[in-house]
VMD Tcl script that draws the C-alpha trace (Angstrom):
set ca {
  {53.76 143.34 -18.85}
  {54.30 146.79 -17.31}
  {54.99 145.14 -13.94}
  {57.62 142.90 -15.53}
  {59.36 145.85 -17.18}
  {59.16 147.77 -13.93}
  {60.81 144.88 -12.11}
  {63.56 144.68 -14.72}
  {64.23 148.42 -14.44}
  {64.54 148.05 -10.67}
  {66.89 145.09 -11.12}
  {69.10 147.06 -13.49}
  {69.95 149.46 -10.67}
  {71.52 146.52 -8.84}
  {75.05 145.73 -10.17}
  {74.51 142.00 -9.54}
  {71.52 141.84 -11.86}
  {72.82 144.43 -14.33}
  {75.96 142.36 -14.86}
  {74.09 139.06 -14.83}
  {71.42 140.22 -17.29}
  {74.06 141.63 -19.62}
  {75.88 138.30 -19.68}
  {72.61 136.42 -20.16}
  {71.71 138.76 -23.02}
  {75.12 137.98 -24.46}
  {74.37 134.24 -24.26}
  {71.02 134.73 -26.01}
  {72.60 136.86 -28.74}
  {75.45 134.38 -29.15}
  {72.97 131.50 -29.23}
  {70.66 133.05 -31.82}
  {73.52 134.14 -34.07}
  {75.22 130.79 -33.49}
  {72.15 128.93 -34.69}
  {72.04 131.21 -37.72}
  {75.74 130.61 -38.36}
  {75.45 126.83 -38.26}
  {72.25 126.88 -40.32}
  {74.16 128.73 -43.02}
  {77.08 126.33 -42.64}
  {74.77 123.34 -43.05}
  {73.31 124.93 -46.17}
  {76.49 126.11 -47.89}
  {78.94 123.35 -46.91}
  {78.94 119.57 -47.19}
  {78.02 117.40 -44.15}
  {81.64 116.25 -43.81}
  {82.97 119.81 -43.92}
  {80.29 120.87 -41.43}
  {81.43 118.21 -38.96}
  {85.11 118.89 -39.65}
  {84.63 122.61 -39.01}
  {82.88 121.86 -35.72}
  {85.67 119.50 -34.66}
  {88.53 121.90 -35.47}
  {86.80 124.82 -33.73}
  {86.22 122.63 -30.66}
  {89.90 121.64 -30.57}
  {90.96 125.28 -30.93}
  {88.72 126.31 -28.04}
  {90.01 123.43 -25.92}
  {93.67 124.47 -26.19}
  {92.93 128.20 -26.01}
  {90.96 127.67 -22.83}
  {93.52 125.56 -20.95}
  {94.64 128.59 -18.95}
  {92.15 131.22 -20.17}
  {89.23 129.57 -18.39}
  {91.47 129.01 -15.38}
  {91.82 132.79 -15.10}
  {88.07 133.44 -15.31}
  {87.54 132.89 -11.61}
  {90.70 134.76 -10.61}
  {89.95 137.80 -12.77}
  {86.34 137.94 -11.60}
  {87.57 137.67 -8.00}
  {90.52 140.12 -8.05}
  {89.92 142.69 -10.81}
  {87.28 144.52 -8.74}
  {89.91 145.16 -6.02}
  {93.10 145.29 -8.12}
  {93.36 149.10 -8.11}
  {96.60 150.32 -9.69}
  {97.61 146.74 -10.51}
  {94.64 146.24 -12.83}
  {96.58 146.62 -16.14}
  {99.33 144.31 -14.89}
  {96.83 141.63 -13.85}
  {95.04 141.75 -17.22}
  {98.25 141.60 -19.27}
  {99.64 138.73 -17.20}
  {96.39 136.85 -17.75}
  {96.51 137.45 -21.49}
  {100.18 136.46 -21.77}
  {99.97 133.27 -19.72}
  {96.77 132.12 -21.43}
  {98.15 132.74 -24.93}
  {101.54 131.14 -24.19}
  {100.13 128.03 -22.53}
  {97.49 127.56 -25.20}
  {100.13 127.94 -27.89}
  {102.38 125.29 -26.31}
  {99.45 122.87 -26.01}
  {98.50 123.51 -29.65}
  {102.05 122.76 -30.79}
  {101.93 119.48 -28.89}
  {98.62 118.67 -30.55}
  {99.98 119.43 -34.02}
  {103.10 117.32 -33.45}
  {100.93 114.33 -32.48}
  {98.25 114.94 -35.13}
  {98.15 111.32 -36.45}
  {97.01 110.14 -33.01}
  {93.87 112.29 -33.11}
  {92.09 110.61 -35.99}
  {91.24 111.37 -39.60}
  {89.01 114.32 -38.76}
  {91.98 116.49 -37.74}
  {94.21 115.55 -40.70}
  {93.08 118.80 -42.36}
  {95.52 120.60 -40.03}
  {98.56 118.74 -41.39}
  {101.18 120.91 -43.07}
  {102.99 124.11 -42.10}
  {100.36 126.60 -43.33}
  {97.24 125.03 -41.74}
  {99.20 124.25 -38.58}
  {100.44 127.84 -38.22}
  {96.94 129.20 -38.78}
  {95.57 126.84 -36.11}
  {98.31 127.90 -33.68}
  {97.54 131.60 -34.27}
  {93.82 130.94 -33.80}
  {94.48 129.37 -30.40}
  {96.40 132.45 -29.23}
  {93.68 134.77 -30.54}
  {90.87 132.81 -28.92}
  {92.69 132.73 -25.56}
  {92.73 136.55 -25.43}
  {89.19 136.78 -26.84}
  {87.95 134.52 -24.03}
  {89.49 136.67 -21.32}
  {88.49 140.10 -22.61}
  {84.82 139.43 -21.85}
  {85.76 138.40 -18.30}
  {87.84 141.57 -17.93}
  {84.87 143.75 -18.89}
  {82.68 141.83 -16.43}
  {85.23 142.08 -13.61}
  {85.39 145.84 -14.14}
  {81.58 146.11 -14.09}
  {81.34 146.84 -17.81}
  {79.49 143.65 -18.83}
  {76.93 145.57 -20.99}
  {79.72 145.99 -23.59}
  {80.03 142.19 -23.90}
  {76.78 141.49 -25.83}
  {77.46 144.44 -28.15}
  {80.89 143.05 -28.97}
  {79.56 139.57 -29.66}
  {76.64 140.87 -31.70}
  {79.01 142.58 -34.14}
  {81.37 139.59 -34.05}
  {78.53 137.16 -34.82}
  {77.19 139.15 -37.76}
  {80.62 139.57 -39.35}
  {81.30 135.87 -38.84}
  {78.08 134.90 -40.63}
  {78.79 137.21 -43.54}
  {82.30 135.84 -44.00}
  {81.00 132.26 -43.78}
  {78.74 132.82 -46.80}
  {81.41 134.76 -48.69}
  {83.93 131.93 -48.33}
  {81.54 129.12 -49.29}
  {82.49 129.30 -52.95}
  {86.11 130.43 -52.63}
  {87.06 128.09 -49.76}
  {84.67 125.10 -49.60}
  {87.21 123.18 -47.49}
  {88.24 125.16 -44.42}
  {85.90 128.10 -44.96}
  {84.02 127.43 -41.70}
  {87.16 127.60 -39.57}
  {88.56 130.66 -41.35}
  {85.25 132.53 -41.06}
  {85.29 131.84 -37.32}
  {88.87 132.93 -36.62}
  {89.34 136.08 -38.73}
  {86.50 138.11 -37.12}
  {87.75 136.99 -33.71}
  {91.19 138.44 -34.41}
  {89.70 141.70 -35.69}
  {87.46 142.03 -32.61}
  {90.50 142.11 -30.30}
  {91.57 145.56 -31.51}
  {88.59 147.79 -30.60}
  {87.67 145.89 -27.44}
  {91.14 146.06 -25.93}
  {91.40 149.73 -26.93}
  {88.19 150.22 -24.91}
  {89.58 148.20 -21.98}
  {93.00 149.85 -21.69}
  {92.08 153.27 -23.05}
  {88.82 153.90 -21.18}
  {87.66 151.26 -18.70}
  {90.90 150.52 -16.84}
  {91.90 154.19 -16.29}
  {88.41 154.94 -14.98}
  {88.46 151.89 -12.72}
  {91.89 152.86 -11.35}
  {90.77 156.42 -10.60}
  {87.66 155.19 -8.77}
  {89.53 152.61 -6.68}
  {89.87 153.14 -2.95}
  {93.29 154.75 -2.51}
  {93.67 153.21 0.95}
  {92.90 149.69 -0.21}
  {96.00 147.59 -0.83}
  {95.82 145.76 -4.20}
  {96.07 141.97 -4.01}
  {99.61 140.66 -4.17}
  {100.68 138.22 -6.84}
  {101.36 135.63 -4.14}
  {97.76 135.88 -2.94}
  {96.44 135.53 -6.50}
  {98.84 132.62 -7.05}
  {97.51 130.79 -3.99}
  {93.97 131.27 -5.27}
  {94.91 129.97 -8.71}
  {96.70 126.97 -7.20}
  {93.36 125.85 -5.80}
  {91.00 127.14 -8.48}
  {92.95 126.23 -11.60}
  {93.02 122.41 -11.19}
  {89.28 122.46 -10.65}
  {88.67 124.76 -13.60}
  {90.86 122.54 -15.75}
  {88.65 119.64 -14.74}
  {85.51 121.51 -15.78}
  {87.27 122.34 -19.04}
  {87.49 118.60 -19.66}
  {83.69 118.43 -19.51}
  {83.11 121.38 -21.82}
  {85.74 120.79 -24.52}
  {87.64 117.53 -24.00}
  {84.53 115.34 -24.07}
  {83.49 116.60 -27.55}
  {87.06 116.18 -28.82}
  {87.07 112.58 -27.57}
  {83.70 111.99 -29.26}
  {85.17 113.41 -32.49}
  {87.88 110.72 -32.42}
  {85.25 107.97 -32.03}
  {82.64 108.84 -34.66}
  {82.58 110.04 -38.26}
  {82.63 113.71 -39.25}
  {78.95 113.88 -40.24}
  {77.85 112.15 -37.02}
  {79.99 114.48 -34.95}
  {78.41 117.49 -36.66}
  {74.95 116.29 -35.60}
  {76.15 115.52 -32.06}
  {77.90 118.87 -31.79}
  {74.82 120.85 -32.74}
  {72.74 119.37 -29.91}
  {75.68 119.71 -27.53}
  {76.21 123.37 -28.48}
  {72.56 124.32 -28.00}
  {72.42 122.65 -24.58}
  {75.69 124.28 -23.54}
  {74.19 127.69 -24.30}
  {71.40 127.02 -21.80}
  {74.02 126.02 -19.25}
  {75.85 129.30 -19.87}
  {72.81 131.23 -18.67}
  {73.27 129.71 -15.22}
  {77.01 130.35 -15.29}
  {76.56 134.01 -16.30}
  {74.65 134.97 -13.16}
  {77.25 133.05 -11.14}
  {80.15 135.05 -12.61}
  {78.33 138.27 -11.72}
  {77.90 136.89 -8.20}
  {81.67 136.39 -7.86}
  {82.34 139.98 -8.95}
  {79.79 141.50 -6.57}
  {80.90 139.20 -3.74}
  {84.43 140.56 -4.18}
  {83.21 144.16 -4.02}
  {81.06 143.58 -0.92}
  {81.36 140.24 0.87}
  {78.87 141.29 3.58}
  {76.07 140.97 1.00}
  {77.15 137.53 -0.25}
  {74.30 135.50 1.29}
  {71.64 137.91 0.04}
  {73.21 138.10 -3.43}
  {73.39 134.30 -3.59}
  {69.67 134.05 -2.84}
  {68.91 136.69 -5.44}
  {71.10 135.00 -8.05}
  {69.42 131.63 -7.45}
  {65.93 133.07 -7.80}
  {66.70 134.96 -10.98}
  {68.67 132.09 -12.53}
  {65.86 129.58 -11.96}
  {63.24 132.09 -13.09}
  {65.05 132.49 -16.41}
  {66.33 128.98 -17.14}
  {63.27 126.89 -16.15}
  {61.06 128.17 -19.03}
  {63.98 127.77 -21.46}
  {64.66 124.22 -20.26}
  {60.96 123.39 -20.63}
  {60.93 124.67 -24.21}
  {64.16 122.80 -25.02}
  {62.84 119.48 -23.67}
  {59.41 119.78 -25.29}
  {60.61 121.25 -28.57}
  {63.96 119.46 -29.04}
  {62.89 117.56 -32.20}
  {61.46 120.69 -33.83}
  {64.45 122.82 -32.88}
  {66.95 120.34 -34.31}
  {64.85 119.65 -37.43}
  {65.71 123.20 -38.51}
  {69.19 121.84 -39.29}
  {67.85 118.69 -40.94}
  {65.93 115.48 -40.06}
  {69.15 113.62 -39.19}
  {70.00 116.24 -36.55}
  {66.66 115.66 -34.80}
  {66.94 111.88 -35.06}
  {70.41 111.71 -33.50}
  {70.39 114.73 -31.20}
  {66.97 114.95 -29.53}
  {67.75 112.73 -26.53}
  {71.11 114.39 -25.96}
  {69.62 117.90 -26.04}
  {66.87 116.91 -23.58}
  {69.27 115.27 -21.13}
  {71.75 118.14 -21.18}
  {68.97 120.74 -20.82}
  {67.59 118.90 -17.79}
  {71.10 118.79 -16.27}
  {71.13 122.61 -16.14}
  {68.77 122.56 -13.13}
  {71.31 121.02 -10.71}
  {74.06 123.00 -12.47}
  {72.47 126.26 -11.27}
  {72.96 125.18 -7.66}
  {76.53 124.05 -8.34}
  {77.54 127.27 -10.13}
  {76.13 129.56 -7.43}
  {77.96 127.50 -4.81}
  {81.25 127.66 -6.75}
  {80.94 131.42 -7.24}
  {80.30 131.94 -3.54}
  {83.43 129.88 -2.79}
  {85.44 132.08 -5.19}
  {84.18 135.24 -3.55}
  {85.33 133.76 -0.22}
  {88.68 132.65 -1.74}
  {88.02 129.05 -0.64}
  {90.18 127.59 -3.39}
  {90.67 124.13 -1.89}
  {86.95 123.39 -1.69}
  {86.58 124.80 -5.19}
  {89.10 122.30 -6.52}
  {87.51 119.34 -4.74}
  {84.01 120.06 -6.08}
  {85.11 120.77 -9.66}
  {87.54 117.86 -9.92}
  {84.96 115.51 -8.42}
  {82.33 116.64 -10.93}
  {84.71 116.25 -13.87}
  {85.79 112.75 -12.82}
  {82.17 111.67 -12.46}
  {81.21 113.03 -15.90}
  {84.22 111.61 -17.73}
  {84.03 108.16 -16.12}
  {80.26 107.82 -16.59}
  {80.49 108.98 -20.21}
  {83.24 106.48 -21.05}
  {81.40 103.66 -19.31}
  {78.09 104.40 -21.01}
  {79.43 105.21 -24.50}
  {79.50 101.56 -25.76}
  {75.82 101.23 -24.83}
  {74.33 104.69 -25.43}
  {76.63 106.17 -28.08}
  {76.79 109.98 -28.07}
  {73.82 110.11 -25.68}
  {76.22 108.84 -23.01}
  {77.38 112.46 -22.68}
  {73.88 113.52 -21.63}
  {73.28 110.61 -19.26}
  {76.69 111.06 -17.65}
  {76.25 114.82 -17.25}
  {72.76 114.60 -15.74}
  {73.63 111.84 -13.25}
  {76.90 113.48 -12.19}
  {75.48 116.96 -11.68}
  {72.50 115.61 -9.72}
  {74.86 113.74 -7.40}
  {77.18 116.73 -6.86}
  {74.21 119.08 -6.28}
  {72.95 116.73 -3.56}
  {76.39 116.56 -1.94}
  {76.93 120.33 -1.81}
  {73.35 121.25 -0.90}
  {73.96 121.37 2.86}
  {76.94 123.71 2.53}
  {75.07 125.85 0.02}
  {72.24 126.32 2.54}
  {74.77 127.63 5.07}
  {76.19 130.11 2.54}
  {72.67 131.26 1.68}
  {72.15 132.02 5.37}
  {69.16 129.71 5.84}
  {68.46 128.66 9.41}
  {66.60 125.65 10.76}
  {63.28 127.27 9.93}
  {64.15 127.41 6.25}
  {63.96 131.21 6.31}
  {66.96 133.39 5.39}
  {68.71 134.98 8.31}
  {68.46 138.74 7.76}
  {71.81 140.32 8.36}
  {72.38 143.92 9.33}
  {72.00 146.19 6.36}
  {70.13 143.59 4.34}
  {66.67 144.34 3.12}
  {65.96 140.65 2.67}
  {64.33 141.32 -0.68}
  {65.14 139.71 -3.98}
}
mol new
graphics top color blue
foreach p $ca { graphics top sphere $p radius 0.5 }
foreach p [lrange $ca 0 end-1] q [lrange $ca 1 end] { graphics top cylinder $p $q radius 0.2 }
display resetview
């Protein structure tokens, strides 16, 4: 045990691992508190309200993330080198994400009858306005964690989400009696809005000024045209990945009843948290690759080793213990969600390779290749899910995801080996200034 702690302490001196571990800790905290939140929701609210709350939150996150997630790669890539333009880049990201998400939400609300009975709860001026405001809030909330990561302040992210998760759980219980219909959604949104105030005070009052002072005075900040070219390639691909994360569940919500969707969503949410662990180390890789591109191959190898070391035991537990894990929420959750959870957990293994490859491409500003890989993956997942849904039901999401990510991982493996710096012998090529250690 002492050797493990010693290794962790050594890792924490490396910004790649310090950032990656902080984001992974955030995922674990979010996952544990999320399970607690939905356990309380299942206990205090009816099955239909449970499913309805899941569906509305998923729709909110979909529209809020339309541009917000598109800026994740750009902020991780350019904030480390933005210098005096750092505040401008952050505010532009916030504004565009909030505005675009708001426009999409308005379009959704105007076409509400087309989205099924589940979303009829949003009909009317009051509920619609609250939903619109929640989309704007969540867009900024999504980006503020990326901003902290891009400025090498990721350790603040788990602290923020720990407080946010606890407040959210408390409000959920408090509203169970006063607001049995809609209490889940309200308890999710209000703490989110409150969390924006202290975190952005920290960002603009402390972190950004310090980052600007420490920036290399001779380094020219990236121009908006350069960032725009990167986004032109990265955003379509990111939008495609967004379709996998949020659009697929929304489509499922239009095809099944509210209670069934609640059971599907729980398995989907748990599996997505495992996937986030792989993505967290990849985001850290993009940031460090932007600071020092000469170490990209070595950092990629390190990120792969650590990501697999962490996710393989978790995937094993998820596959073996899926029925027991889901039974915590009720027997019906285990009966309908076990196969889906196992399939999606297994799909994380090829996803690790894909995410490290994508992050290396971002660090190299290879936006066109980024778009091709992400769009291809999204098309494969969406098409396979739609084809399999009549035969496999909600499990089609798991089968489609696993098959698609295995195929893409095989296709990009050769290029990934080149980025990792592996030669014909299978050994990493040691570059000047590289220790070659993990």
